[in-house]
KEGU-565162 format. One record per residue: residue number from 1; residue in three letters; z, y, x of N, C-alpha, C, O in turn. Coordinates in nm, 3 decimals. Last residue first. Example, Ala and Ser with C-alpha at 12.3 -4.5 7.8 and 13.67 -1.06 7.14 Angstrom:
{seq=2 type=SER nZ=0.708 nY=-0.225 nX=1.285 caZ=0.714 caY=-0.106 caX=1.367 cZ=0.787 cY=0.003 cX=1.290 oZ=0.804 oY=0.114 oX=1.341}
{seq=1 type=ALA nZ=0.780 nY=-0.569 nX=1.319 caZ=0.780 caY=-0.450 caX=1.230 cZ=0.780 cY=-0.330 cX=1.320 oZ=0.846 oY=-0.332 oX=1.424}
END
This chain:
{seq=120 type=SER nZ=-1.256 nY=1.417 nX=4.351 caZ=-1.281 caY=1.415 caX=4.208 cZ=-1.194 cY=1.308 cX=4.143 oZ=-1.200 oY=1.289 oX=4.021}
{seq=119 type=SER nZ=-1.062 nY=1.599 nX=4.600 caZ=-1.138 caY=1.486 caX=4.552 cZ=-1.152 cY=1.486 cX=4.402 oZ=-1.072 oY=1.547 oX=4.332}
{seq=118 type=VAL nZ=-1.046 nY=1.833 nX=4.857 caZ=-1.024 caY=1.813 caX=4.714 cZ=-1.119 cY=1.702 cX=4.663 oZ=-1.241 oY=1.710 oX=4.682}
{seq=117 type=THR nZ=-0.883 nY=1.898 nX=5.147 caZ=-0.987 caY=1.816 caX=5.088 cZ=-0.951 cY=1.791 cX=4.940 oZ=-0.846 oY=1.738 oX=4.906}
{seq=116 type=VAL nZ=-0.812 nY=2.104 nX=5.407 caZ=-0.787 caY=2.088 caX=5.263 cZ=-0.909 cY=2.010 cX=5.206 oZ=-1.023 oY=2.055 oX=5.219}
{seq=115 type=GLN nZ=-0.677 nY=2.127 nX=5.732 caZ=-0.782 caY=2.075 caX=5.640 cZ=-0.734 cY=2.056 cX=5.502 oZ=-0.627 oY=1.999 oX=5.479}
{seq=114 type=THR nZ=-0.603 nY=2.420 nX=5.902 caZ=-0.548 caY=2.303 caX=5.838 cZ=-0.650 cY=2.256 cX=5.734 oZ=-0.704 oY=2.337 oX=5.659}
{seq=113 type=GLY nZ=-0.621 nY=2.608 nX=6.218 caZ=-0.667 caY=2.557 caX=6.088 cZ=-0.597 cY=2.437 cX=6.035 oZ=-0.537 oY=2.360 oX=6.110}
{seq=112 type=HIS nZ=-0.534 nY=2.743 nX=6.431 caZ=-0.632 caY=2.636 caX=6.458 cZ=-0.688 cY=2.576 cX=6.328 oZ=-0.789 oY=2.505 oX=6.329}
{seq=111 type=GLY nZ=-0.521 nY=3.103 nX=6.386 caZ=-0.465 caY=2.972 caX=6.393 cZ=-0.576 cY=2.871 cX=6.415 oZ=-0.694 oY=2.905 oX=6.419}
{seq=110 type=TRP nZ=-0.598 nY=3.402 nX=6.576 caZ=-0.638 caY=3.293 caX=6.478 cZ=-0.548 cY=3.174 cX=6.496 oZ=-0.504 oY=3.146 oX=6.608}
{seq=109 type=TYR nZ=-0.522 nY=3.742 nX=6.616 caZ=-0.500 caY=3.608 caX=6.647 cZ=-0.544 cY=3.513 cX=6.539 oZ=-0.528 oY=3.542 oX=6.421}
{seq=108 type=GLY nZ=-0.578 nY=4.062 nX=6.754 caZ=-0.604 caY=3.969 caX=6.648 cZ=-0.591 cY=3.826 cX=6.694 oZ=-0.644 oY=3.790 oX=6.800}
{seq=107 type=PHE nZ=-0.333 nY=4.289 nX=6.879 caZ=-0.439 caY=4.196 caX=6.896 cZ=-0.456 cY=4.113 cX=6.772 oZ=-0.363 oY=4.095 oX=6.693}
{seq=106 type=GLU nZ=-0.190 nY=4.590 nX=6.997 caZ=-0.215 caY=4.503 caX=6.882 cZ=-0.338 cY=4.417 cX=6.909 oZ=-0.439 oY=4.468 oX=6.957}
{seq=105 type=TYR nZ=0.043 nY=4.787 nX=7.161 caZ=-0.071 caY=4.695 caX=7.177 cZ=-0.077 cY=4.596 cX=7.060 oZ=0.021 oY=4.528 oX=7.029}
{seq=104 type=ASP nZ=0.267 nY=4.949 nX=7.138 caZ=0.138 caY=5.008 caX=7.164 cZ=0.016 cY=4.912 cX=7.159 oZ=-0.098 oY=4.956 oX=7.154}
{seq=103 type=ALA nZ=0.495 nY=4.804 nX=7.098 caZ=0.469 caY=4.915 caX=7.005 cZ=0.327 cY=4.970 cX=7.023 oZ=0.273 oY=5.032 oX=6.931}
{seq=102 type=SER nZ=0.368 nY=4.464 nX=7.133 caZ=0.455 caY=4.575 caX=7.173 cZ=0.428 cY=4.690 cX=7.078 oZ=0.347 oY=4.677 oX=6.986}
{seq=101 type=VAL nZ=0.210 nY=4.302 nX=6.999 caZ=0.298 caY=4.238 caX=7.099 cZ=0.395 cY=4.342 cX=7.161 oZ=0.490 oY=4.308 oX=7.232}
{seq=100 type=HIS nZ=0.114 nY=4.298 nX=6.671 caZ=0.159 caY=4.390 caX=6.778 cZ=0.248 cY=4.306 cX=6.871 oZ=0.349 oY=4.249 oX=6.828}
{seq=99 type=ILE nZ=-0.144 nY=4.131 nX=6.524 caZ=-0.011 caY=4.121 caX=6.578 cZ=0.014 cY=4.222 cX=6.686 oZ=-0.061 oY=4.229 oX=6.784}
{seq=98 type=GLU nZ=-0.309 nY=4.037 nX=6.253 caZ=-0.309 caY=4.148 caX=6.349 cZ=-0.164 cY=4.166 cX=6.402 oZ=-0.075 oY=4.211 oX=6.330}
{seq=97 type=ALA nZ=-0.412 nY=3.705 nX=6.191 caZ=-0.309 caY=3.805 caX=6.183 cZ=-0.333 cY=3.915 cX=6.292 oZ=-0.370 oY=3.885 oX=6.406}
{seq=96 type=PHE nZ=-0.534 nY=3.435 nX=5.998 caZ=-0.561 caY=3.539 caX=6.094 cZ=-0.454 cY=3.648 cX=6.081 oZ=-0.409 oY=3.678 oX=5.970}
{seq=95 type=CYS nZ=-0.564 nY=3.087 nX=5.928 caZ=-0.505 caY=3.216 caX=5.907 cZ=-0.534 cY=3.307 cX=6.030 oZ=-0.554 oY=3.262 oX=6.143}
{seq=94 type=LEU nZ=-0.796 nY=2.870 nX=5.776 caZ=-0.742 caY=2.929 caX=5.896 cZ=-0.672 cY=3.056 cX=5.863 oZ=-0.718 oY=3.129 oX=5.775}
{seq=93 type=TYR nZ=-0.887 nY=2.561 nX=5.642 caZ=-0.829 caY=2.691 caX=5.615 cZ=-0.758 cY=2.744 cX=5.737 oZ=-0.673 oY=2.677 oX=5.796}
{seq=92 type=VAL nZ=-1.169 nY=2.371 nX=5.606 caZ=-1.058 caY=2.403 caX=5.692 cZ=-1.010 cY=2.544 cX=5.668 oZ=-1.089 oY=2.637 oX=5.674}
{seq=91 type=ALA nZ=-1.226 nY=2.257 nX=5.267 caZ=-1.264 caY=2.333 caX=5.387 cZ=-1.146 cY=2.326 cX=5.486 oZ=-1.037 oY=2.281 oX=5.450}
{seq=90 type=SER nZ=-1.279 nY=2.255 nX=4.920 caZ=-1.262 caY=2.171 caX=5.042 cZ=-1.314 cY=2.243 cX=5.164 oZ=-1.429 oY=2.285 oX=5.168}
{seq=89 type=ASP nZ=-1.358 nY=2.394 nX=4.703 caZ=-1.250 caY=2.453 caX=4.784 cZ=-1.223 cY=2.373 cX=4.912 oZ=-1.151 oY=2.419 oX=5.001}
{seq=88 type=GLU nZ=-1.531 nY=2.242 nX=4.554 caZ=-1.587 caY=2.336 caX=4.647 cZ=-1.485 cY=2.413 cX=4.733 oZ=-1.523 oY=2.488 oX=4.823}
{seq=87 type=LEU nZ=-1.359 nY=2.104 nX=4.386 caZ=-1.427 caY=2.028 caX=4.496 cZ=-1.475 cY=2.126 cX=4.600 oZ=-1.464 oY=2.101 oX=4.720}
{seq=86 type=LYS nZ=-1.074 nY=2.307 nX=4.325 caZ=-1.201 caY=2.255 caX=4.288 cZ=-1.261 cY=2.189 cX=4.412 oZ=-1.221 oY=2.214 oX=4.525}
{seq=85 type=LEU nZ=-0.736 nY=2.354 nX=4.206 caZ=-0.833 caY=2.337 caX=4.313 cZ=-0.957 cY=2.267 cX=4.265 oZ=-0.951 oY=2.179 oX=4.178}
{seq=84 type=ASN nZ=-0.528 nY=2.487 nX=4.069 caZ=-0.654 caY=2.450 caX=4.000 cZ=-0.767 cY=2.434 cX=4.107 oZ=-0.875 oY=2.491 oX=4.097}
{seq=83 type=ASN nZ=-0.393 nY=2.691 nX=4.334 caZ=-0.383 caY=2.614 caX=4.210 cZ=-0.519 cY=2.586 cX=4.154 oZ=-0.616 oY=2.655 oX=4.187}
{seq=82 type=MET nZ=-0.239 nY=2.755 nX=4.627 caZ=-0.371 caY=2.728 caX=4.569 cZ=-0.352 cY=2.643 cX=4.449 oZ=-0.300 oY=2.532 oX=4.459}
{seq=81 type=GLN nZ=-0.078 nY=3.000 nX=4.810 caZ=-0.061 caY=2.901 caX=4.700 cZ=-0.195 cY=2.886 cX=4.632 oZ=-0.257 oY=2.982 oX=4.586}
{seq=80 type=LEU nZ=-0.032 nY=3.064 nX=5.129 caZ=-0.144 caY=3.067 caX=5.033 cZ=-0.115 cY=2.953 cX=4.926 oZ=-0.126 oY=2.833 oX=4.952}
{seq=79 type=TYR nZ=0.169 nY=3.278 nX=5.340 caZ=0.144 caY=3.162 caX=5.253 cZ=0.022 cY=3.178 cX=5.172 oZ=-0.025 oY=3.290 oX=5.148}
{seq=78 type=VAL nZ=0.285 nY=3.375 nX=5.657 caZ=0.202 caY=3.401 caX=5.543 cZ=0.176 cY=3.268 cX=5.469 oZ=0.162 oY=3.162 oX=5.531}
{seq=77 type=THR nZ=0.558 nY=3.483 nX=5.855 caZ=0.485 caY=3.376 caX=5.790 cZ=0.405 cY=3.426 cX=5.676 oZ=0.452 oY=3.513 oX=5.602}
{seq=76 type=ASN nZ=0.779 nY=3.592 nX=5.987 caZ=0.641 caY=3.604 caX=6.046 cZ=0.547 cY=3.501 cX=5.985 oZ=0.466 oY=3.439 oX=6.055}
{seq=75 type=LYS nZ=1.014 nY=3.602 nX=5.859 caZ=0.977 caY=3.475 caX=5.917 cZ=0.843 cY=3.473 cX=5.987 oZ=0.798 oY=3.371 oX=6.040}
{seq=74 type=ALA nZ=1.021 nY=3.855 nX=5.761 caZ=1.135 caY=3.813 caX=5.845 cZ=1.104 cY=3.684 cX=5.918 oZ=1.160 oY=3.658 oX=6.025}
{seq=73 type=ASN nZ=0.798 nY=3.861 nX=5.597 caZ=0.792 caY=3.933 caX=5.724 cZ=0.908 cY=3.894 cX=5.817 oZ=0.894 oY=3.900 oX=5.939}
{seq=72 type=ASP nZ=0.634 nY=3.642 nX=5.432 caZ=0.780 caY=3.667 caX=5.453 cZ=0.782 cY=3.731 cX=5.591 oZ=0.769 oY=3.661 oX=5.691}
{seq=71 type=ARG nZ=0.375 nY=3.676 nX=5.179 caZ=0.424 caY=3.671 caX=5.322 cZ=0.573 cY=3.698 cX=5.323 oZ=0.631 oY=3.764 oX=5.236}
{seq=70 type=SER nZ=0.095 nY=3.542 nX=4.995 caZ=0.222 caY=3.610 caX=5.005 cZ=0.269 cY=3.602 cX=5.147 oZ=0.212 oY=3.529 oX=5.228}
{seq=69 type=ILE nZ=-0.172 nY=3.485 nX=4.773 caZ=-0.127 caY=3.506 caX=4.905 cZ=0.004 cY=3.581 cX=4.906 oZ=0.023 oY=3.674 oX=4.828}
{seq=68 type=THR nZ=-0.284 nY=3.252 nX=4.539 caZ=-0.194 caY=3.367 caX=4.557 cZ=-0.150 cY=3.369 cX=4.709 oZ=-0.100 oY=3.270 oX=4.762}
{seq=67 type=PHE nZ=-0.564 nY=3.144 nX=4.342 caZ=-0.493 caY=3.144 caX=4.469 cZ=-0.399 cY=3.266 cX=4.470 oZ=-0.430 oY=3.370 oX=4.411}
{seq=66 type=ARG nZ=-0.662 nY=3.196 nX=4.082 caZ=-0.626 caY=3.056 caX=4.121 cZ=-0.538 cY=3.055 cX=4.246 oZ=-0.447 oY=2.974 oX=4.255}
{seq=65 type=ASP nZ=-0.727 nY=3.458 nX=4.043 caZ=-0.659 caY=3.389 caX=3.934 cZ=-0.626 cY=3.246 cX=3.963 oZ=-0.567 oY=3.179 oX=3.878}
{seq=64 type=LYS nZ=-0.992 nY=3.433 nX=4.281 caZ=-0.905 caY=3.514 caX=4.193 cZ=-0.856 cY=3.436 cX=4.078 oZ=-0.929 oY=3.357 oX=4.019}
{seq=63 type=VAL nZ=-1.169 nY=3.296 nX=4.429 caZ=-1.034 caY=3.244 caX=4.426 cZ=-0.944 cY=3.323 cX=4.336 oZ=-0.829 oY=3.285 oX=4.315}
{seq=62 type=PHE nZ=-1.414 nY=3.424 nX=4.424 caZ=-1.411 caY=3.285 caX=4.395 cZ=-1.277 cY=3.219 cX=4.388 oZ=-1.266 oY=3.103 oX=4.348}
{seq=61 type=ASP nZ=-1.374 nY=3.694 nX=4.500 caZ=-1.392 caY=3.657 caX=4.362 cZ=-1.370 cY=3.509 cX=4.326 oZ=-1.319 oY=3.474 oX=4.220}
{seq=60 type=VAL nZ=-1.101 nY=3.740 nX=4.734 caZ=-1.247 caY=3.729 caX=4.699 cZ=-1.258 cY=3.670 cX=4.559 oZ=-1.166 oY=3.607 oX=4.507}
{seq=59 type=TYR nZ=-0.822 nY=3.960 nX=4.705 caZ=-0.883 caY=3.828 caX=4.694 cZ=-1.029 cY=3.839 cX=4.680 oZ=-1.079 oY=3.934 oX=4.621}
{seq=58 type=HIS nZ=-0.542 nY=4.124 nX=4.842 caZ=-0.676 caY=4.131 caX=4.793 cZ=-0.739 cY=3.994 cX=4.803 oZ=-0.712 oY=3.919 oX=4.897}
{seq=57 type=ALA nZ=-0.217 nY=4.280 nX=4.821 caZ=-0.306 caY=4.165 caX=4.843 cZ=-0.441 cY=4.193 cX=4.779 oZ=-0.456 oY=4.268 oX=4.683}
{seq=56 type=ALA nZ=0.056 nY=4.442 nX=4.965 caZ=-0.064 caY=4.458 caX=4.886 cZ=-0.167 cY=4.347 cX=4.919 oZ=-0.197 oY=4.325 oX=5.036}
{seq=55 type=GLY nZ=0.269 nY=4.417 nX=5.145 caZ=0.255 caY=4.316 caX=5.036 cZ=0.130 cY=4.334 cX=4.950 oZ=0.101 oY=4.247 oX=4.869}
{seq=54 type=GLY nZ=0.300 nY=4.568 nX=5.370 caZ=0.379 caY=4.604 caX=5.255 cZ=0.364 cY=4.514 cX=5.134 oZ=0.434 oY=4.530 oX=5.034}
{seq=53 type=CYS nZ=0.102 nY=4.461 nX=5.533 caZ=0.247 caY=4.448 caX=5.573 cZ=0.333 cY=4.476 cX=5.454 oZ=0.435 oY=4.410 oX=5.439}
{seq=52 type=GLN nZ=-0.144 nY=4.301 nX=5.316 caZ=-0.097 caY=4.405 caX=5.408 cZ=0.051 cY=4.388 cX=5.436 oZ=0.118 oY=4.308 oX=5.370}
{seq=51 type=ILE nZ=-0.350 nY=4.021 nX=5.300 caZ=-0.223 caY=4.081 caX=5.255 cZ=-0.178 cY=4.182 cX=5.364 oZ=-0.175 oY=4.152 oX=5.484}
{seq=50 type=THR nZ=-0.642 nY=3.860 nX=5.170 caZ=-0.572 caY=3.937 caX=5.275 cZ=-0.445 cY=3.991 cX=5.216 oZ=-0.434 oY=4.005 oX=5.094}
{seq=49 type=ALA nZ=-0.847 nY=3.565 nX=5.135 caZ=-0.749 caY=3.664 caX=5.083 cZ=-0.688 cY=3.735 cX=5.198 oZ=-0.680 oY=3.682 oX=5.309}
{seq=48 type=VAL nZ=-1.086 nY=3.456 nX=5.239 caZ=-1.034 caY=3.412 caX=5.112 cZ=-0.943 cY=3.518 cX=5.054 oZ=-0.959 oY=3.559 oX=4.939}
{seq=47 type=LEU nZ=-1.391 nY=3.479 nX=5.422 caZ=-1.263 caY=3.536 caX=5.387 cZ=-1.221 cY=3.486 cX=5.252 oZ=-1.302 oY=3.473 oX=5.160}
{seq=46 type=ASP nZ=-1.553 nY=3.202 nX=5.580 caZ=-1.544 caY=3.300 caX=5.472 cZ=-1.403 cY=3.353 cX=5.454 oZ=-1.306 oY=3.278 oX=5.470}
{seq=45 type=ARG nZ=-1.763 nY=3.088 nX=5.830 caZ=-1.627 caY=3.114 caX=5.794 cZ=-1.624 cY=3.225 cX=5.689 oZ=-1.685 oY=3.331 oX=5.707}
{seq=44 type=GLU nZ=-2.055 nY=2.889 nX=5.728 caZ=-1.989 caY=3.000 caX=5.794 cZ=-1.843 cY=3.015 cX=5.746 oZ=-1.804 oY=2.965 oX=5.641}
{seq=43 type=LYS nZ=-2.083 nY=2.525 nX=5.742 caZ=-2.101 caY=2.659 caX=5.683 cZ=-2.027 cY=2.765 cX=5.762 oZ=-1.948 oY=2.735 oX=5.851}
{seq=42 type=GLY nZ=-2.023 nY=2.278 nX=5.834 caZ=-2.161 caY=2.320 caX=5.849 cZ=-2.191 cY=2.457 cX=5.790 oZ=-2.307 oY=2.500 oX=5.786}
{seq=41 type=HIS nZ=-1.755 nY=2.239 nX=5.616 caZ=-1.833 caY=2.177 caX=5.724 cZ=-1.980 cY=2.224 cX=5.720 oZ=-2.049 oY=2.213 oX=5.619}
{seq=40 type=ALA nZ=-1.607 nY=2.559 nX=5.548 caZ=-1.648 caY=2.428 caX=5.510 cZ=-1.745 cY=2.373 cX=5.616 oZ=-1.806 oY=2.447 oX=5.693}
{seq=39 type=GLN nZ=-1.348 nY=2.755 nX=5.619 caZ=-1.481 caY=2.717 caX=5.676 cZ=-1.509 cY=2.578 cX=5.637 oZ=-1.444 oY=2.485 oX=5.686}
{seq=38 type=ARG nZ=-1.155 nY=3.043 nX=5.525 caZ=-1.189 caY=2.902 caX=5.516 cZ=-1.331 cY=2.875 cX=5.573 oZ=-1.419 oY=2.961 oX=5.572}
{seq=37 type=TYR nZ=-0.871 nY=3.259 nX=5.582 caZ=-1.015 caY=3.230 caX=5.579 cZ=-1.037 cY=3.082 cX=5.555 oZ=-0.942 oY=3.004 oX=5.565}
{seq=36 type=TRP nZ=-0.619 nY=3.478 nX=5.508 caZ=-0.664 caY=3.339 caX=5.509 cZ=-0.816 cY=3.341 cX=5.506 oZ=-0.878 oY=3.418 oX=5.433}
{seq=35 type=ALA nZ=-0.428 nY=3.730 nX=5.691 caZ=-0.538 caY=3.683 caX=5.601 cZ=-0.557 cY=3.534 cX=5.614 oZ=-0.519 oY=3.472 oX=5.714}
{seq=34 type=MET nZ=-0.246 nY=4.028 nX=5.742 caZ=-0.261 caY=3.886 caX=5.761 cZ=-0.365 cY=3.843 cX=5.661 oZ=-0.389 oY=3.910 oX=5.561}
{seq=33 type=ASN nZ=-0.177 nY=4.338 nX=5.916 caZ=-0.248 caY=4.263 caX=5.811 cZ=-0.257 cY=4.113 cX=5.845 oZ=-0.273 oY=4.076 oX=5.961}
{seq=32 type=ASN nZ=0.086 nY=4.325 nX=6.134 caZ=0.022 caY=4.408 caX=6.034 cZ=-0.047 cY=4.321 cX=5.931 oZ=0.017 oY=4.238 oX=5.865}
{seq=31 type=ILE nZ=0.388 nY=4.235 nX=6.277 caZ=0.258 caY=4.183 caX=6.224 cZ=0.205 cY=4.280 cX=6.120 oZ=0.278 oY=4.313 oX=6.026}
{seq=30 type=ARG nZ=0.555 nY=4.308 nX=6.580 caZ=0.535 caY=4.341 caX=6.444 cZ=0.397 cY=4.278 cX=6.403 oZ=0.305 oY=4.271 oX=6.484}
{seq=29 type=TYR nZ=0.610 nY=4.165 nX=6.815 caZ=0.681 caY=4.286 caX=6.790 cZ=0.677 cY=4.319 cX=6.642 oZ=0.780 oY=4.353 oX=6.582}
{seq=28 type=ILE nZ=0.627 nY=3.846 nX=6.940 caZ=0.577 caY=3.926 caX=6.828 cZ=0.670 cY=4.046 cX=6.804 oZ=0.789 oY=4.032 oX=6.778}
{seq=27 type=ASN nZ=0.582 nY=3.609 nX=7.133 caZ=0.616 caY=3.749 caX=7.162 cZ=0.558 cY=3.839 cX=7.053 oZ=0.452 oY=3.900 oX=7.071}
{seq=26 type=GLY nZ=0.629 nY=3.332 nX=6.912 caZ=0.609 caY=3.393 caX=7.044 cZ=0.648 cY=3.537 cX=7.047 oZ=0.736 oY=3.582 oX=6.973}
{seq=25 type=THR nZ=0.452 nY=3.261 nX=6.606 caZ=0.560 caY=3.240 caX=6.700 cZ=0.527 cY=3.312 cX=6.833 oZ=0.412 oY=3.347 oX=6.859}
{seq=24 type=GLY nZ=0.377 nY=3.269 nX=6.266 caZ=0.356 caY=3.326 caX=6.396 cZ=0.474 cY=3.306 cX=6.482 oZ=0.586 oY=3.331 oX=6.439}
{seq=23 type=GLU nZ=0.277 nY=3.027 nX=6.034 caZ=0.385 caY=3.094 caX=6.102 cZ=0.340 cY=3.146 cX=6.235 oZ=0.273 oY=3.075 oX=6.311}
{seq=22 type=CYS nZ=0.150 nY=2.959 nX=5.731 caZ=0.105 caY=2.997 caX=5.864 cZ=0.217 cY=3.077 cX=5.928 oZ=0.249 oY=3.186 oX=5.880}
{seq=21 type=SER nZ=0.099 nY=2.721 nX=5.467 caZ=0.184 caY=2.815 caX=5.540 cZ=0.124 cY=2.844 cX=5.683 oZ=0.056 oY=2.759 oX=5.741}
{seq=20 type=LEU nZ=-0.025 nY=2.638 nX=5.144 caZ=-0.045 caY=2.648 caX=5.290 cZ=0.058 cY=2.748 cX=5.350 oZ=0.096 oY=2.847 oX=5.286}
{seq=19 type=ARG nZ=0.013 nY=2.427 nX=4.884 caZ=0.069 caY=2.552 caX=4.941 cZ=0.053 cY=2.547 cX=5.091 oZ=0.110 oY=2.461 oX=5.157}
{seq=18 type=LEU nZ=-0.193 nY=2.303 nX=4.619 caZ=-0.141 caY=2.295 caX=4.756 cZ=-0.083 cY=2.429 cX=4.794 oZ=-0.124 oY=2.533 oX=4.742}
{seq=17 type=SER nZ=-0.274 nY=2.124 nX=4.319 caZ=-0.227 caY=2.241 caX=4.389 cZ=-0.181 cY=2.205 cX=4.529 oZ=-0.137 oY=2.093 oX=4.555}
{seq=16 type=GLY nZ=-0.556 nY=2.001 nX=4.109 caZ=-0.421 caY=1.998 caX=4.170 cZ=-0.392 cY=2.127 cX=4.249 oZ=-0.470 oY=2.223 oX=4.247}
{seq=15 type=GLY nZ=-0.817 nY=2.001 nX=4.032 caZ=-0.716 caY=2.053 caX=3.941 cZ=-0.576 cY=2.059 cX=3.995 oZ=-0.487 oY=2.116 oX=3.932}
{seq=14 type=SER nZ=-0.891 nY=1.712 nX=4.219 caZ=-0.940 caY=1.831 caX=4.151 cZ=-0.844 cY=1.872 cX=4.038 oZ=-0.798 oY=1.788 oX=3.960}
{seq=13 type=GLN nZ=-0.630 nY=1.597 nX=4.434 caZ=-0.731 caY=1.574 caX=4.329 cZ=-0.775 cY=1.711 cX=4.273 oZ=-0.702 oY=1.810 oX=4.281}
{seq=12 type=VAL nZ=-0.601 nY=1.632 nX=4.786 caZ=-0.549 caY=1.660 caX=4.650 cZ=-0.665 cY=1.635 cX=4.556 oZ=-0.781 oY=1.649 oX=4.592}
{seq=11 type=LEU nZ=-0.495 nY=1.610 nX=5.115 caZ=-0.585 caY=1.558 caX=5.015 cZ=-0.527 cY=1.576 cX=4.879 oZ=-0.412 oY=1.539 oX=4.856}
{seq=10 type=GLY nZ=-0.407 nY=1.898 nX=5.311 caZ=-0.403 caY=1.759 caX=5.281 cZ=-0.510 cY=1.726 cX=5.179 oZ=-0.604 oY=1.803 oX=5.159}
{seq=9 type=GLY nZ=-0.188 nY=2.155 nX=5.457 caZ=-0.316 caY=2.104 caX=5.405 cZ=-0.302 cY=1.956 cX=5.369 oZ=-0.197 oY=1.896 oX=5.392}
{seq=8 type=GLY nZ=0.042 nY=2.243 nX=5.568 caZ=0.041 caY=2.229 caX=5.426 cZ=-0.090 cY=2.173 cX=5.367 oZ=-0.101 oY=2.148 oX=5.247}
{seq=7 type=SER nZ=0.012 nY=2.492 nX=5.826 caZ=0.056 caY=2.364 caX=5.775 cZ=0.035 cY=2.358 cX=5.630 oZ=0.010 oY=2.462 oX=5.570}
{seq=6 type=GLU nZ=-0.073 nY=2.672 nX=6.128 caZ=-0.088 caY=2.649 caX=5.985 cZ=-0.031 cY=2.509 cX=5.950 oZ=-0.026 oY=2.421 oX=6.035}
{seq=5 type=VAL nZ=0.047 nY=2.892 nX=6.362 caZ=0.043 caY=2.754 caX=6.330 cZ=0.041 cY=2.732 cX=6.178 oZ=0.135 oY=2.767 oX=6.107}
{seq=4 type=LEU nZ=-0.032 nY=3.108 nX=6.610 caZ=-0.026 caY=3.098 caX=6.467 cZ=-0.045 cY=2.947 cX=6.437 oZ=-0.142 oY=2.886 oX=6.481}
{seq=3 type=ASN nZ=0.129 nY=3.243 nX=6.905 caZ=0.057 caY=3.136 caX=6.837 cZ=0.070 cY=3.150 cX=6.684 oZ=0.172 oY=3.198 oX=6.635}
{seq=2 type=VAL nZ=0.144 nY=3.434 nX=7.196 caZ=0.153 caY=3.431 caX=7.055 cZ=0.073 cY=3.315 cX=7.001 oZ=-0.039 oY=3.290 oX=7.045}
{seq=1 type=GLN nZ=0.325 nY=3.497 nX=7.495 caZ=0.217 caY=3.424 caX=7.429 cZ=0.250 cY=3.417 cX=7.278 oZ=0.365 oY=3.396 oX=7.237}
END
């Protein structure tokens, strides 16, 4: 069984910073692409950033120059450093990973999410 567990969310003032973590545990052979999504209350889930196994990262426009995605393959962990947070960044942040449970089988897994609330 594989699990993704996010941490690091919380309440922060506008302009502040938070660092989210998402660790994969269980029967993990290898992790390919990892990503962060967010879902504000009553809205659709939106992609925030992705990172490939080799470290190449991509960001959506509304977080460019403010958020940084990174990963530690030895720890099966992806991070999201969020700086200069804005009110509109408030959401549940979820991680997603393409995980090989063996050499031949890969599945997509979601974490349960961590709440980020930005106050004025």
